C-alpha positions as protocol buffer text, in pm:
chain_id: "A"
residue {
  index: 1
  type: TYR
  ca { x: 10186 y: 10634 z: 8706 }
}
residue {
  index: 2
  type: ASN
  ca { x: 9874 y: 10818 z: 8590 }
}
residue {
  index: 3
  type: LEU
  ca { x: 10004 y: 10835 z: 8234 }
}
residue {
  index: 4
  type: CYS
  ca { x: 10032 y: 10456 z: 8200 }
}
residue {
  index: 5
  type: ARG
  ca { x: 9788 y: 10318 z: 8460 }
}
residue {
  index: 6
  type: ASP
  ca { x: 9583 y: 10142 z: 8191 }
}
residue {
  index: 7
  type: ARG
  ca { x: 9889 y: 9941 z: 8077 }
}
residue {
  index: 8
  type: ILE
  ca { x: 10058 y: 9838 z: 8401 }
}
residue {
  index: 9
  type: VAL
  ca { x: 9982 y: 9669 z: 8731 }
}
residue {
  index: 10
  type: VAL
  ca { x: 10130 y: 9831 z: 9040 }
}
residue {
  index: 11
  type: ARG
  ca { x: 10123 y: 9796 z: 9415 }
}
residue {
  index: 12
  type: GLU
  ca { x: 10101 y: 10118 z: 9612 }
}
residue {
  index: 13
  type: LEU
  ca { x: 10376 y: 10079 z: 9868 }
}
residue {
  index: 14
  type: ASP
  ca { x: 10318 y: 10391 z: 10068 }
}
residue {
  index: 15
  type: GLN
  ca { x: 10221 y: 10751 z: 10074 }
}
residue {
  index: 16
  type: ILE
  ca { x: 10495 y: 10964 z: 10227 }
}
residue {
  index: 17
  type: ARG
  ca { x: 10570 y: 11322 z: 10308 }
}
residue {
  index: 18
  type: VAL
  ca { x: 10939 y: 11404 z: 10306 }
}
residue {
  index: 19
  type: LYS
  ca { x: 11087 y: 11620 z: 10578 }
}
residue {
  index: 20
  type: GLY
  ca { x: 11029 y: 11988 z: 10511 }
}
residue {
  index: 21
  type: LYS
  ca { x: 10752 y: 11934 z: 10253 }
}
residue {
  index: 22
  type: ASN
  ca { x: 10374 y: 11951 z: 10287 }
}
residue {
  index: 23
  type: GLU
  ca { x: 10272 y: 11755 z: 9979 }
}
residue {
  index: 24
  type: ALA
  ca { x: 10251 y: 11376 z: 10002 }
}
residue {
  index: 25
  type: VAL
  ca { x: 10397 y: 11149 z: 9736 }
}
residue {
  index: 26
  type: ARG
  ca { x: 10269 y: 10802 z: 9648 }
}
residue {
  index: 27
  type: ILE
  ca { x: 10528 y: 10530 z: 9600 }
}
residue {
  index: 28
  type: TYR
  ca { x: 10452 y: 10233 z: 9374 }
}
residue {
  index: 29
  type: GLU
  ca { x: 10608 y: 9898 z: 9293 }
}
residue {
  index: 30
  type: LEU
  ca { x: 10578 y: 9793 z: 8930 }
}
residue {
  index: 31
  type: ILE
  ca { x: 10428 y: 9444 z: 8913 }
}
residue {
  index: 32
  type: GLY
  ca { x: 10411 y: 9417 z: 8534 }
}
residue {
  index: 33
  type: LYS
  ca { x: 10204 y: 9486 z: 8228 }
}
residue {
  index: 34
  type: THR
  ca { x: 9828 y: 9444 z: 8251 }
}
residue {
  index: 35
  type: ASP
  ca { x: 9847 y: 9132 z: 8033 }
}
residue {
  index: 36
  type: LEU
  ca { x: 10083 y: 8964 z: 8283 }
}
residue {
  index: 37
  type: SER
  ca { x: 9944 y: 8642 z: 8425 }
}
residue {
  index: 38
  type: LEU
  ca { x: 9985 y: 8636 z: 8803 }
}
residue {
  index: 39
  type: SER
  ca { x: 9984 y: 8318 z: 9008 }
}
residue {
  index: 40
  type: ASP
  ca { x: 9693 y: 8267 z: 9248 }
}
residue {
  index: 41
  type: ASN
  ca { x: 9938 y: 8305 z: 9537 }
}
residue {
  index: 42
  type: ARG
  ca { x: 10064 y: 8640 z: 9404 }
}
residue {
  index: 43
  type: LYS
  ca { x: 9707 y: 8763 z: 9347 }
}
residue {
  index: 44
  type: ARG
  ca { x: 9611 y: 8661 z: 9701 }
}
residue {
  index: 45
  type: PHE
  ca { x: 9916 y: 8838 z: 9841 }
}
residue {
  index: 46
  type: LEU
  ca { x: 9841 y: 9158 z: 9650 }
}
residue {
  index: 47
  type: ASP
  ca { x: 9474 y: 9147 z: 9755 }
}
residue {
  index: 48
  type: LEU
  ca { x: 9569 y: 9102 z: 10122 }
}
residue {
  index: 49
  type: TYR
  ca { x: 9825 y: 9380 z: 10102 }
}
residue {
  index: 50
  type: GLN
  ca { x: 9574 y: 9619 z: 9943 }
}
residue {
  index: 51
  type: ALA
  ca { x: 9309 y: 9528 z: 10200 }
}
residue {
  index: 52
  type: GLY
  ca { x: 9567 y: 9601 z: 10469 }
}
residue {
  index: 53
  type: ARG
  ca { x: 9649 y: 9938 z: 10315 }
}
residue {
  index: 54
  type: ASN
  ca { x: 9279 y: 10024 z: 10292 }
}
residue {
  index: 55
  type: ALA
  ca { x: 9220 y: 9935 z: 10659 }
}
residue {
  index: 56
  type: TYR
  ca { x: 9536 y: 10123 z: 10758 }
}
residue {
  index: 57
  type: ILE
  ca { x: 9424 y: 10441 z: 10580 }
}
residue {
  index: 58
  type: LYS
  ca { x: 9083 y: 10412 z: 10750 }
}
residue {
  index: 59
  type: ARG
  ca { x: 9262 y: 10392 z: 11088 }
}
residue {
  index: 60
  type: ASP
  ca { x: 9145 y: 10034 z: 11146 }
}
residue {
  index: 61
  type: PHE
  ca { x: 9491 y: 9927 z: 11258 }
}
residue {
  index: 62
  type: HIS
  ca { x: 9385 y: 9598 z: 11417 }
}
residue {
  index: 63
  type: GLN
  ca { x: 9224 y: 9485 z: 11090 }
}
residue {
  index: 64
  type: ALA
  ca { x: 9520 y: 9616 z: 10891 }
}
residue {
  index: 65
  type: LEU
  ca { x: 9751 y: 9412 z: 11112 }
}
residue {
  index: 66
  type: LYS
  ca { x: 9551 y: 9098 z: 11036 }
}
residue {
  index: 67
  type: TYR
  ca { x: 9566 y: 9152 z: 10660 }
}
residue {
  index: 68
  type: PHE
  ca { x: 9937 y: 9236 z: 10664 }
}
residue {
  index: 69
  type: THR
  ca { x: 10015 y: 8933 z: 10882 }
}
residue {
  index: 70
  type: ASP
  ca { x: 9826 y: 8707 z: 10640 }
}
residue {
  index: 71
  type: ALA
  ca { x: 10016 y: 8863 z: 10349 }
}
residue {
  index: 72
  type: LEU
  ca { x: 10346 y: 8805 z: 10530 }
}
residue {
  index: 73
  type: GLU
  ca { x: 10267 y: 8433 z: 10553 }
}
residue {
  index: 74
  type: ILE
  ca { x: 10259 y: 8424 z: 10173 }
}
residue {
  index: 75
  type: GLN
  ca { x: 10570 y: 8638 z: 10123 }
}
residue {
  index: 76
  type: PRO
  ca { x: 10774 y: 8630 z: 10446 }
}
residue {
  index: 77
  type: ASN
  ca { x: 11051 y: 8859 z: 10319 }
}
residue {
  index: 78
  type: ASP
  ca { x: 10835 y: 9145 z: 10191 }
}
residue {
  index: 79
  type: ARG
  ca { x: 10975 y: 9465 z: 10344 }
}
residue {
  index: 80
  type: PRO
  ca { x: 10672 y: 9689 z: 10276 }
}
residue {
  index: 81
  type: VAL
  ca { x: 10449 y: 9441 z: 10461 }
}
residue {
  index: 82
  type: LYS
  ca { x: 10692 y: 9428 z: 10753 }
}
residue {
  index: 83
  type: THR
  ca { x: 10704 y: 9809 z: 10761 }
}
residue {
  index: 84
  type: HIS
  ca { x: 10325 y: 9832 z: 10770 }
}
residue {
  index: 85
  type: ILE
  ca { x: 10302 y: 9565 z: 11040 }
}
residue {
  index: 86
  type: ASN
  ca { x: 10540 y: 9768 z: 11258 }
}
residue {
  index: 87
  type: ARG
  ca { x: 10348 y: 10090 z: 11196 }
}
residue {
  index: 88
  type: ALA
  ca { x: 10008 y: 9926 z: 11257 }
}
residue {
  index: 89
  type: LYS
  ca { x: 10133 y: 9774 z: 11584 }
}
residue {
  index: 90
  type: ASN
  ca { x: 10261 y: 10113 z: 11691 }
}
residue {
  index: 91
  type: TYR
  ca { x: 9930 y: 10282 z: 11602 }
}
residue {
  index: 92
  type: CYS
  ca { x: 9733 y: 10015 z: 11789 }
}
residue {
  index: 93
  type: ASP
  ca { x: 9927 y: 10110 z: 12102 }
}
residue {
  index: 94
  type: HIS
  ca { x: 9963 y: 10482 z: 12027 }
}
residue {
  index: 95
  type: PRO
  ca { x: 9685 y: 10599 z: 11790 }
}
residue {
  index: 96
  type: PRO
  ca { x: 9768 y: 10898 z: 11574 }
}
residue {
  index: 97
  type: ASP
  ca { x: 9592 y: 11225 z: 11643 }
}
residue {
  index: 98
  type: ASP
  ca { x: 9279 y: 11330 z: 11457 }
}
residue {
  index: 99
  type: SER
  ca { x: 9478 y: 11525 z: 11198 }
}
residue {
  index: 100
  type: TRP
  ca { x: 9651 y: 11207 z: 11071 }
}
residue {
  index: 101
  type: ASP
  ca { x: 9579 y: 11167 z: 10700 }
}
residue {
  index: 102
  type: GLY
  ca { x: 9726 y: 10822 z: 10638 }
}
residue {
  index: 103
  type: VAL
  ca { x: 10052 y: 10966 z: 10513 }
}
residue {
  index: 104
  type: TYR
  ca { x: 10383 y: 10864 z: 10669 }
}
residue {
  index: 105
  type: THR
  ca { x: 10585 y: 11176 z: 10743 }
}
residue {
  index: 106
  type: MET
  ca { x: 10958 y: 11118 z: 10725 }
}
residue {
  index: 107
  type: THR
  ca { x: 11152 y: 11281 z: 11006 }
}
residue {
  index: 108
  type: THR
  ca { x: 11496 y: 11261 z: 10840 }
}
residue {
  index: 109
  type: LYS
  ca { x: 11623 y: 11330 z: 10490 }
}
């Protein structure tokens, strides 16, 4: 991604740590080239999703849930949004410990 970031638009889907590894990996969805014209609806969706990710990383899970829920209204079948809604709900009820770094650690390979 870093080699072509000035030519493409992406959505960061997640930051994960695979089982048995310490280093986190960022996962992106390719949206298109930077000259791609996005609809207002798509722009709004991407903005809400990114705001949700930002709130999620900052441990503001209630706010993240609001952003992700608003994004889901625009794109009801978006799996990354649904995944983040489930995680945010879980963290609202069971906050992660102080060592949590915003990375999702996979427990299976």
